[in-house]
N, C-alpha and C positions, 0 to 999 in steps of 0.2 A: 705502534704506528710511527712515532717520531724517530725512533731508532732505525726502523726500516728505511724511512725516507732519507736520513742522513747517510746510511750505508749505500743507498742507491746513488746519491750525489757523489760520494767519494769514489765509487766504482767508475763513474763517468770520467772523473779526473784521472784516476789511475790508468784506465784504459787508454785515455788520450795520450798520457805520457808513455805508456808501453808501446803504442804504435809508433810514436815519434822516434824512440830509440831503435826499434826494430827496423824502421825505414831508413835511417840515415847514419847511425853510429856504428863504427866497426866494433868488433868484439873486444872487450877489455874488462879488467877487474874494476868494480865500482869503487869510488872513493869512500872516505869515512861517511857515516850516516849524517844527513843534513839535520839542522836543528828543527824543532817543532815550530812551524809557521802556520798553524791552524789548518785551513782547508787546502793550502797549497800542497801539491805533490811534486817533489823535485828529485833530480838525480844528476850527477856529474860523472862522466867517464870519457876517456879517450879524447880529451881536448874539447869537449862540448858539454855545456850545462843546459838542461831543459827543465821546464816546470809547467804544470797545468793547474788551473783553478776552476772548479765547477761553478756554473751560474747559480743564482738563487734557486731556480727551478730544478737544477740538476740535469737539464736537457742539453746543455752546451758546456764547453770548456774553453777558457782563455788559455792561449799558449804563449810562453815566453822562452826564448832561446838565446844563448850567447856562445860564440865559438872563439877559441883561443886565437889571438892575433887580430881580432876585429876591434873597431872603435866603440861599439855599443851593442845593443841587444835588439832582437827582432820580436815582433808581436803578431800573433795570429789567433785563430779560433777554430774550433771543430764543432760540427753539429751532427752527432751520431744518430739522433732520433728523427729530426726533420731536416733533411739536406737543404741547405741554403741554395737558392737559385744563383748560379754563378754568372748569369747574364743580367742581373739586376743590381742597382745601387744598394749600398749598405750605409745606414745612418749611424754616426757615433755621437754619443753624449757623455760628458763627464760632470757629475754633480748637477744634473738637470740642465746644463748649458750645452747647446749644440756645438759640437767641435768640428765635424766634417761630414761630407757625403762621399764615400768611397765609390769610385766608378769601376766596373768590372774590367779586367785586363790591364787598365792603366794604373789603378791604385792598389788593387788586390788581385791575387791569383790563387787557384787551388794548387796545392803541392801534396805529394806523398799519397793521398787518397782523395776521392772526389768530394768528401765533405769536410776537408781541412783547408782553410784559407789563410793566407799570410799577406800582410801589408807590404807591398813591394816598391812603392814610390817613396823617395826619400823625404819629400816635404810632409805628407800626412803621417809617415812613420815617425818623424821627429816631433811633430805636433802632438801625436797620440802619446808618445813616450813622456813628454814633458807634462802633459795634462794628467796622465794617469799617476805619475809620481807626486803631483801636487794635490790630487783629488782623493776622494774616498770611495766613489762609486762610478763605475763605467757601465754604460748601456749600449748594446749593439742591437739595432733594429733591422730585421731582414725579412724577406719573403722566401718561403720554401719553394720547391720545384712545382708545387701545385697552386701557388699563389696565396697561401695562407700567411698572415703576418705573425711574426714572433719578436719578442723583446727578451734579450739575454742580459741580465743584470749581474754585475760582478763587484764584489767588495774588494777594491784594490789597495786598501790602506796598508797592506803588508808588502807591497811591491818593493819598497826601499830595502826592507830587511832581506827580501829574496835576493836582490842584486848584491847586497853585502855578502851573502853566502856565495854567489857566483864569483865575486871579487876574491874571496878567500881561496877559491880553487883555481882561478885562471889569472889572477892579478887584477888590480884596479884599472878601470878605463873610464872615459867619459860616459855618462849615462844618457845616451842619445839613441833614437830609433834608427835602425838600419834595415836595408833590404836583405832577405835571406836567399834571394833567387838563385845564387850560384852554389849554395850549400845544400839545397834540398832537391829531391828527385821529383820528376813530373808524375802526376797521378796516372793510374791506368785509364785507358780510353774506355769510356762508357757512354751509352746513348742516353738521351733525356728520358726515354721510356724506361730504361733500366733503373734510373734513379727514382722515377715515379713508382715503379713496381716494388722497389725495395721498401718504400714507405708503407705499402699495404693500403688498407682503407683509411682515408684521412679521418681524423676525429670528428670534424664538422659534418662530414658526410654520414658517418655512423650515427651521430645524434639525429640527423634529419631522417635517416632510414628508420630508426627505431620509433621516432615520433609519428611518422607518416604511414606506417603499414602495420599489418597484423602478423608479420613474419615472426618466426621463431628467432630467438637470440642466436646470432652467428657463433657465439661462444658456447652454445649448449652442447652437450655430449653428442647429439645427433648431427650437428652441422660443423663443429669445430675442425674436423678433419677434411672438410671440403674447401678447397682454396677459392678465393674470389676470382672473377674474371677482370683483368685490367688490360686495356689496349689504348693505343694512340689513334685519335681520329684526325688530329692535325698537330701542329707544333704547340698549340695552346689549349686543345680540347682533348679530354681523356674519357674513355668509357670504363665504367665500373659495373660489374654484375655481382651483387651480394646474395649469397645463398639465402633462400627464404624458407623452404620446406624440403623435405626428402621423404618419399614414400613410394613403394612398389617399383623401385628402380628409376624413378624420375626425380630429378632435383630441379626445383623451381627457383628462379633468380629474379630479383628486382633490379632493373637496370637504370643507371643514372649517367648523366654527362656532367663533368666538372670542367668549367672554363677557367683558364688561368691567365687570360689576357687582361687588358686594362679594365674591362667591365667585369669579367669574372662571373661566378654564380654556379648554382647547382640546379640541374633540370632533371625531373623524372621523365622516363620514356614510356610511351604507350604503343601498343601494337594491335593490329587487326588480325584476329584468329577466326578460322572457320569451323563451325560445328554443323554436321550434317542434319541434326535435328532442329536447329534454331537459326542457321545461317551465320552471317558475320557478326562478330561481337568485339568489343574493345577489351584489352587486358593490360595490366601493368606487370604481368609475370610471363616469363618465357621459361621453357624447360630444356635442360641439357644443352646449354648454349655453348657455342664456340665462336671465336673471332679471328679472322685473318686480316692482320694489319696491312698487308701488301695491297689489298683491294678494298680495305675498310668494309669487309663482308662479314655479316653476322648470320649465323645459322642456328636453328632450334629444331628439336624434334620431340615428339611425345610418344612414348612407348606404352601402348595400350595395356592396362593391367588385367583385363578380362575380356571375354567374348562379346560383351555388350558395348565396349568402347571402340573408338576409331583412331588408330595411329595416324600421325601426320608428320610432315617435314616441311620447313619453310626457310627462305633465305631473303635477306635484305642487304642493301648497301647504303652507306652513309651519304647523304645528299644535303650539303649546306648546314642544316640545323636539325635534321631528323633522319630516321632510317626509312628508305623507300622500299616497299615490298617488291621483290623480283619474282618470287614463285611461292605458291602454297600447294602442296600435293598430299593427297591421302596415300598412304603407303601400303594399304591392304584392304580387304573387303570390310565394309561397314554395314551395320544394320540398316536395311532399307536402301542400300546402294550397292548392288552386286558389282563385283570386280569385272571389268570389261576390257582390260588392257591398260598399259601404263598411261597412255594419253588421256583416257577417260577419267583417270583419278587426279588429273591436274585441275585444281579449282581456280587457280590464278597463275598466269593469265588465262582467260576463258578459252576453251577449245574452239 
């Protein structure tokens, strides 16, 4: 287990370094192999040296880069697992002392890909470089795109030796922080929903789902091939539908709203469903759901598995804090309710 964890951590750092060179360095033959500096992964070629260091958890990587002809080095980080929210401040600490609060756009910006961020303002870049060289541990605290907090801890006591290696390849310079803005490419344009969708089901929501329902495990052989439903209700509210059961051609979903604003929170959703034999009832499950983000419209339908069941179709729209029912319609003959035309099978609104 320990070996597997270390391997995963090193893979994060290696992947961070690989994307860095693929994004900004022209093709060239690599220099001589760098010295062993523990968990740092580094490489120099074509007038640029870059390195990455995995966080203690292995979920993030610290990025360091130096270009030939510059006066210092640049510092950034990448969050491949939980994309940091590029519209929120980021706290920096060195050896438990608060160093700075990086403001989006002004102090840091994403480059090369949406989950890679670099310090671009000269003042915090210089302060971070000086503190990291003098300290032993750097902590970056951030919120991801769905509002969950993360702390990325890095053991930076080997940073000086890393810069010695850079000096041996590019020549010695002052060890100050600089902005890399003119040397890195802009990230591809992505929407907030695309970033949220990439994350899949948040860990905290999955824990809540498993604790609050009798659903099958979404990772079970029956459900693991069924993707979750993820949609944007607003800039700060997102809809999640987690597969619960699958039988007779019907997939049941438990639906949740995750708020990412200042208050935040996770809210389960409940819906009114009609049964010809019992009338209206409440349910925390919907079947075969689909969501249209353009009109925040949710649809669900039940495919009757046998002659004694009653198929139906329903639609809702998001209204402030819940889904309002637009229509509930029986879609075929039901026991005790003979089919008399399309209008008569509409249960809501009443005919």
